N, C-alpha and C positions, 0 to 999 in steps of 0.2 A: 367442576371441582367438588370433591366429596367433603362431608362435614368434618372429618378428622383433620384433613389438611387445612381447612379453614380455621379450625380451633388452634392448630399449631402456629399458623401465620399470625393470628390476632391475639394469641396468648389467652385463649379461653380454656378454662379448666372445668371439667365435669362431664358426666355422662347421663345426666337426668333426661328422661324422655321429653319433659316440658322444655328444657333448654335446647335439646336437639331439634325439637319442632320449631322453636323460634329462629334458630340458625338456618334451618331448611327453608323457611318462608323468606328470610332475608336473601338467601342465595337465589331463590326463584324469582323474586321481584326485582333484584338488582339490575338486570339488563333492560328493564322497562323504564319508562319515565313516570310511573305512577307515584303519587305522594304516599308516604308511609307514616302511620302514627304508632309510636312505641309507647306502651304503657307498662307500669310496674312500680313497685315501691322504691323509695329513695335508697340508694346504695346497692342496687341489684346489678349494676353494670350496663345500664341502658346505652351509655355513650359509645360502647364498642360497636353497636349495630349500624349506626349511620356511617361509620368509617368502613365497615364491612360492605355495606351497600354501595358506597361511593367507589371503593377500590375494585369491586366486581362488576362495575357498570362501564358503559362506553364513555362516561364522563371522567374517568380516573385521571386523565391528564389535565383536567380543568381544576379550578380552585375548589377547595373544601373549606368552608367557613362554619365554625360552631359558635352559636350565639346563645348565651344564657339570658333568656327574656326576663327572668326575675331579678337579674343583677343590674339592669339598666333603668335609670329613673324614668318615670312616666313622661316627663316633659321632653326627654331627648330620644325616646325610643324610635319615633318616626324618622328623625334625622339619621340615626344610626342605621336603620334598615334601608331607608329609601334615599338618603342624602338630602342636601339643602342648597339653596342658592345664596349667594352673597347678600347680606343685609336682610335676610328673611326673618331674623330674630336677633335680639341683643346678643352680641358676641360672635355672630356669623360674619367674620371679617373676609371670608372667601368661600367660594363654592366648594362643595365636598361630595364625593361619591358615597353612596350607601352600600351596604353589603350586597344587596340584590344586583346592583350595577357591577360591582367588583367581581362577583361570583358568576357572571354571565357565562354559560356553557359548563358550569360546574354544579356543586351541591351545597345547599345551606341546611345546617342542622339547627333547628329552633328548639332548644331545650327549655323545659318549664313553660310550654306554650300557653298553659292556662293562666299565666301571670300577665299576658298581654292586655292592655286596655281595650275596651270595646271599640274605640275609634280606630285603633291600629288593626284590630281584627277585620274591620271593614276594608281597609287598604290591602291587607294580606289576601282576603278573599278575592279581590279584583285581580291581583297579581296571579293567583292560582288559576283563575278562570280565563283571563285574557293575555297574561304575560306582560301587562302594561301597568305602569304606576306613575305618579307625579312626585317630583321632589318637593320638599317643604319650601313654600314660597315661589313655586314655579307653576306655570300653566301649560308647559310643554310635556307631552306624554313621552315616557321613556320605555323602551322595550327591553325585556330581559328573558333569556332562556335558562331558567334555573330549576333544578330538581329540589323539592322541599321534603325533608324528613323531619318530623316533629316528635317530641317526647313529653310526657307528663307523668308525675307521680300522683296527681289528683284524679279523682273520679270525674271525668268531664261531663257525662250525662247529669250528674248531680250539680255541677257548676252551671249547666244550662238551666236546670230548674231554679237555681238561685239568681238567674239573670246575669251571671258573670261571664258566660261564654255563649257565642252565637251558634245556634243549631246548624245553620247552613254551612258555617266554616267547619264545624265538626264533621259533617257528612263529606265535605270536600277533602279534608285531611285524612279521613279514615278510609281511604280507598283500599288500603291494605293494612289491617291491624296486626301488630306483633306484640305479644305479651311476654315479658321477661319475668320468670317465676321468682318469688322470694326465696331466701336461703333455707327457711324452715321446710319448704316443699322440695328441697334437693338434699335430703339428709345424707345420702351416700356420697355427695360431693364435698361435704363440710370438712371432713378430715383431709381429703386431697388438697383443698385450698389451704388449710392450716399448714400442711407440710410444705407446700410451695412458698408460702409467706415466711415460714420459719427458716427455710433454706436461704431465701433472699436476704433476710435480716442477719443470718449467721455470716453470710458473705460480706454484707455491708459493714457490720460491726466487728468482723474478724473474731468470731467466737463459735463454739460448737452449736449445732442446730438443736432445737428443742425436740424432745421425744415425749409422747404421751403414754401413760399407762392405760390399761384397758378401761378402768373406771373413769379416767379423764376423757377418753374417747366417747364414752356413753354420755357424760355430762355435756360434751361438745355437741353431740347429735340431738340431745333432748332439749337444749336451750332454744328459746323462742327467736332469738336474733332479730330484734326490732330494727337494728341498723344495717342488717344484711351483710354483704361482702365487705363493705367499708368498715363496719364495726369489727368484723372478724380480723381484718388486717391490722387495725389499730390495736386490738387486744393482743394479737400475736407479737406486735412490736413491743408493747409494754412488758409482756412476760419475758421476752428475749433480753431486754435491758435490765429488768429488776431482779429476776430470779437467778440466783447463783447456781442452784441445782438444776441441771438441764433436763432431767427426767421429771416431768410434771404429773403430779397425782390429781385425782378428781377434786380433792379438798383444796389443793393449791390453785387449780384452775378456777374453781367456784368463787374465789376471792376477787377475781377480775370481771365476773359476769354480773352486771347490774340486775337486781331483782332476786338473786339467789341469797338466802340467809347468810349472814356474816360477811357479805361482800363489802369490800373497802371502797367500792365505786358507787357514786350516787345512783339511786334506783330509777330506772327508766321504765321497767316493765316487771310486774309481778302480781300474783294474786294476793290480795290483802288478807289479813287475819279474818276480817269480817266475812269474806267470801266463803270461809270454811264453816261459818255458823249456819244454822237453819234459818229459814225466813222468819219463823216464829221467834227465835232467839233475838234476831235483829230488831224485831218490833218491840220486844220487851226492853231491849237496850235503849231504843229510842224513847220509850215511855219513861224509863228509869232516868235518862238524861234530862228529859223534859221536866219531870217532877223536881229534880235537883235545881234546874235553872229557874223554875217558877218560884221555888222556895227562897232562893238567893235574891231574886228580883223583889219579891215581897218584903224581905228583910230590909233591903236597901230603901225601898219606898217608905216603909213604916218608920225607919230611922230618920228620914228626912222630915216626915210629918211631925214626929215627936220633937225634933230639934227646932223646926221653924214655925210650927203651928201653935195655936193657943190651946191651953190645957182643956178649956171648956168643951171644944168640939173635937178633941183628939180621939176620944173613945168612939164617937160616932163615925169619924173618918176611918179609923182602924177597922171597925166592924164592917163598913161598906167594902173596904179593900179586900178583907179576908173573904167576904161573900163573893165578890167579883172574880177574884183569882180562883176561888174554889169552884165556881160554876164553869169558868173557862177550862180549868184543868179537867174537870169531870167530863166536859164535852169532848175534849181531845182524847181522854182515856177511852170513852165509848167508841170514838171513831177508830182508834187503833185496835181495840178489842174486836170490833166488827171485822177489820181487816184480817185479824188472826183467825177468826172463825171461817172466813172465806178461804184463807190459806189452808186451814185444816181440812175443809171440805174437799179442796182440790187434791190434797195429799191422799185422802181416804179413797178417792176415785181411782187414783193411780196405783195404790198398794192394797193387795188382798190378804197379805199375811196376817194371821190372827195375833201373833205376838207383837207385831209392829203396831197393830191397831190398839192393843191394850196399853202399850207404852205411850202412844199418842194421847189416849184418854187420860192416863195418869198425869202426863205433863200438862195437859190442858186444864186439869183441875187445880194445879198449883196456883196459889195466890201470888200477886205481884211481889209481896214481901219474900215469899219462899224463893221466887225466881231470882230476886236480887241477892239473896243469901247464897244461892247456888252459883251465880255468876262471880261473886266476890271470892267464894271458895275456890272455884275453878281457876281464876286469875292468879290467886296466891299459889296454888299448886303448880301452875304452869311456870311461874317465875321463882319457884322454890322458896317461897316465903318472903321474897324481896318486895316490901310494900311500895316502894317508889315505882318500880316497874309495873306492878299490878295496878296501882292507881292511874298511871299513864294510860294503860290499855283500857281501863274502865272509864276514863275521861273525868275522873274526880280528883280532888286534892288528896295528898297523903294524910292530911289531918282528918278529912271526912272519912277516908278509908279506915283510919284507926278507930274513929268513933263507931263505924259500922261493925268493925270486928268485935268491939266490946259489946255492942248492942245485940249481935247475933251469937255471942259466946263462941266465936270461931277460934280454934286453937292453932 
């Protein structure tokens, strides 16, 4: 059977080469009894592939059981998978068959395989190698002829390094690997999926289907989609219900995409304002914040000494505190300035343009006070003079900002 007919049969939408490759591998491996490990981010549609493999195999008339390993408590996972005997644990009032016994002759899909406890991984490895297992509380070996397809959104080799997953089980499961690409690597498919979901929700809620303007299509394609197809479907449903105007512009669409400015949805992914600063500016900001924190801490400690201490030794204590704080701050300043010099050296190696080098030399010669002045001025310009917003970005109080504005004579 060709790829297009498989897509129609299982409701797969898209023409991405990576997606077509995954489907092709699934079709090729289906008639065999090899175990398959499906990897890919959450929300990419991994659950379609085990159904595809089962239906295209000789086991299609047998049971197909999907098990979410992450949803079953650790204390009962062995019983769920392999069954138990009566009285084997508290609450085991009768014998029970596990999924491996029920699915004999069929297929088991183990989703979130990386969530299995190590002890259960040992049992699973034995089933894969010998087709035999023990029920919980039993000494009698049970045979089962089951095809196993597993999936995980975790990086299993990294889980092996952390001691969370057995290496031998990984090699046994990974006989045939299938990678399901994230939505951001299927840009030409994103609008196709949106139109499909929009049509489905229009029918479900009995309303006109959403249409996207050209700029909205661009926003849709350029977005990162951390939640992949699941996120796209949910957002399409939100817009279908909330927006009265069914032609959606890029500005309207952006309100529903977490991480895009002015979005009304909680931020899940975006580049922060700090990422747009240069490394040197970030280090100045760290130093600026540190000086402020040290000054405030020193003030608090001195107030406590003045309030609770004796007047005779107050001046001596105050002098020691000022000395210690000053030495500590000076050491931290030196450390950060050294970092800035290293950063500057790296930038100089990478950039040969003379104008660029002159600009860097001028910036490097600015004093910390000048840099603080510059950052405050930039924040005020960015927020059109709104001190509250500027203070929030700078990480200082509005009162401190007001004092700095007067100090630097900023208009």
